[in-house]
LUMLO-736880 format. One record per atom (N, C-alpha, C): residue in three letters; x, y negated, z. Coordinates in steps of 0.05 Angstrom, whole numbers, padded with zeros to 5 digits, always signed. Layout:
// LUMLO-736880
AlaXYZ;...
//
This chain:
// LUMLO-736880
Unk-00035-00726+00017;Unk-00028-00694+00009;Unk-00025-00680+00039;Unk-00031-00657+00041;Unk-00030-00642+00063;Unk-00003-00624+00065;Unk+00013-00626+00084;Unk+00041-00607+00081;Unk+00036-00586+00099;Unk+00036-00564+00082;Unk+00033-00538+00105;Unk+00056-00519+00106;Unk+00078-00529+00106;Unk+00101-00519+00105;Unk+00106-00497+00137;Unk+00094-00512+00151;Unk+00090-00497+00177;Unk+00063-00485+00186;Unk+00050-00478+00164;Unk+00023-00466+00165;Unk+00029-00436+00173;Unk+00017-00423+00188;Unk+00014-00393+00194;Unk+00020-00378+00170;Unk+00007-00383+00151;Unk+00011-00374+00122;Unk+00036-00375+00115;Unk+00045-00398+00114;Unk+00076-00403+00101;Unk+00098-00389+00119;Unk+00098-00394+00146;Unk+00113-00383+00163;Unk+00110-00347+00163;Unk+00091-00341+00158;Unk+00093-00304+00158;Unk+00100-00304+00129;Unk+00094-00319+00112;Unk+00106-00318+00083;Unk+00139-00316+00080;Unk+00146-00333+00096;Unk+00181-00334+00101;Unk+00191-00312+00112;Unk+00176-00301+00140;Unk+00183-00283+00158;Unk+00189-00254+00133;Unk+00164-00247+00123;Unk+00165-00227+00103;Unk+00185-00230+00080;Unk+00190-00253+00070;Unk+00215-00258+00050;Unk+00238-00245+00061;Unk+00238-00255+00083;Unk+00265-00254+00098;Unk+00272-00226+00106;Unk+00256-00208+00101;Unk+00264-00181+00110;Unk+00290-00168+00098;Unk+00301-00157+00118;Unk+00327-00152+00117;Unk+00346-00167+00129;Unk+00336-00192+00133;Unk+00358-00216+00140;Unk+00345-00217+00174;Unk+00353-00210+00193;Unk+00347-00215+00224;Unk+00349-00243+00228;Unk+00372-00258+00222;Unk+00373-00285+00230;Unk+00347-00303+00219;Unk+00337-00296+00195;Unk+00325-00315+00178;Unk+00297-00305+00194;Unk+00289-00285+00201;Unk+00264-00276+00202;Unk+00261-00286+00239;Unk+00282-00284+00259;Unk+00275-00299+00279;Unk+00277-00327+00280;Unk+00289-00342+00264;Unk+00291-00373+00261;Unk+00259-00376+00259;Unk+00245-00364+00251;Unk+00219-00369+00251;Unk+00201-00368+00271;Unk+00212-00356+00292;Unk+00199-00354+00314;Unk+00197-00373+00341;Unk+00177-00375+00354;Unk+00183-00390+00380;Unk+00203-00372+00397;Unk+00220-00395+00413;Unk+00239-00376+00437;Unk+00224-00350+00453;Unk+00200-00360+00453;Unk+00186-00340+00474;Unk+00162-00319+00459;Unk+00168-00317+00434;Unk+00157-00299+00418;Unk+00151-00272+00431;Unk+00130-00260+00421;Unk+00123-00228+00432;Unk+00119-00214+00402;Unk+00134-00195+00401;Unk+00133-00178+00381;Unk+00113-00149+00386;Unk+00099-00138+00373;Unk+00084-00110+00372;Unk+00092-00098+00347;Unk+00096-00069+00356;Unk+00103-00051+00335;Unk+00087-00025+00344;Unk+00081-00007+00323;Unk+00072+00020+00334;Unk+00085+00028+00351;Unk+00074+00041+00374;Unk+00092+00056+00394;Unk+00101+00082+00385;Unk+00098+00093+00357;Unk+00110+00115+00349;Unk+00135+00109+00337;Unk+00144+00081+00336;Unk+00173+00074+00329;Unk+00193+00084+00355;Unk+00215+00102+00344;Unk+00237+00108+00363;Unk+00241+00084+00386;Unk+00244+00085+00408;Unk+00250+00064+00428;Unk+00282+00056+00427;Unk+00296+00071+00411;Unk+00321+00069+00407;Unk+00327+00046+00388;Unk+00306+00046+00378;Unk+00306+00020+00353;Unk+00294+00001+00361;Unk+00265+00008+00371;Unk+00248-00016+00377;Unk+00230-00008+00396;Unk+00228-00023+00417;Unk+00204-00016+00440;Unk+00178-00022+00425;Unk+00157-00016+00437;Unk+00132-00024+00426;Unk+00124-00055+00428;Unk+00130-00067+00448;Unk+00130-00096+00450;Unk+00160-00108+00460;Unk+00165-00128+00453;Unk+00192-00141+00453;Unk+00187-00174+00455;Unk+00197-00186+00476;Unk+00188-00207+00488;Unk+00215-00232+00486;Unk+00220-00249+00471;Unk+00230-00265+00469;Unk+00251-00261+00441;Unk+00259-00286+00432;Unk+00273-00288+00406;Unk+00295-00264+00402;Unk+00315-00272+00430;Unk+00338-00253+00429;Unk+00334-00221+00429;Unk+00315-00219+00443;Unk+00305-00187+00445;Unk+00300-00179+00414;Unk+00276-00197+00409;Unk+00271-00190+00377;Unk+00295-00191+00359;Unk+00308-00207+00358;Unk+00334-00205+00342;Unk+00349-00181+00346;Unk+00349-00169+00372;Unk+00371-00146+00373;Unk+00357-00120+00360;Unk+00332-00124+00366;Unk+00313-00104+00348;Unk+00314-00105+00316;Unk+00312-00129+00309;Unk+00312-00130+00275;Unk+00340-00124+00268;Unk+00362-00130+00280;Unk+00389-00117+00270;Unk+00394-00084+00275;Unk+00382-00077+00293;Unk+00380-00050+00295;Unk+00365-00032+00269;Unk+00338-00043+00269;Unk+00322-00036+00244;Unk+00337-00043+00218;Unk+00350-00064+00214;Unk+00365-00063+00189;Unk+00391-00056+00187;Unk+00396-00040+00205;Unk+00424-00025+00202;Unk+00421+00003+00210;Unk+00396+00018+00224;Unk+00394+00043+00226;Unk+00375+00051+00211;Unk+00351+00037+00200;Unk+00329+00047+00187;Unk+00330+00035+00158;Unk+00333+00013+00154;Unk+00335-00005+00126;Unk+00364-00011+00123;Unk+00370-00012+00099;Unk+00402-00025+00088;Unk+00393-00054+00083;Unk+00394-00070+00108;Unk+00393-00102+00109;Unk+00390-00114+00082;Unk+00420-00112+00073;Unk+00432-00131+00054;Unk+00420-00126+00022;Unk+00409-00101+00027;Unk+00396-00087-00003;Unk+00366-00098-00008;Unk+00350-00100+00016;Unk+00324-00095+00017;Unk+00318-00127+00003;Unk+00293-00127-00014;Unk+00282-00148-00025;Unk+00252-00145-00021;Unk+00244-00168-00019;Unk+00211-00165-00018;Unk+00201-00193-00034;Unk+00180-00183-00049;Unk+00167-00208-00063;Unk+00144-00214-00052;Unk+00137-00233-00045;Unk+00104-00233-00035;Unk+00085-00244-00056;Unk+00070-00232-00072;Unk+00052-00245-00093;Unk+00026-00258-00084;Unk+00016-00246-00060;Unk-00011-00254-00051;Unk-00012-00260-00034;Unk-00022-00276-00008;Unk-00022-00276+00014;Unk-00055-00284+00024;Unk-00067-00278+00049;Unk-00092-00282+00053;Unk-00086-00293+00081;Unk-00093-00317+00089;Unk-00093-00326+00120;Unk-00113-00352+00125;Unk-00117-00352+00151;Unk-00137-00378+00152;Unk-00119-00397+00170;
//
């Protein structure tokens, strides 16, 4: 039996389901992860490129306090396509 709990599809699914919870999102990332987001996002919230789990965590904390009400946000993944 193939255990795919750490497949890219499952990692991304857990990250999406953790939307609103910065600690849970960054727990899925490598220490040296790089995060890209549209350059139109205000830099006070998040630069278009963030490097390292600590910086990404700070960005997520701002996003889920300034943009979204983190504790109340819920995401349900119904389908996912990945290789």
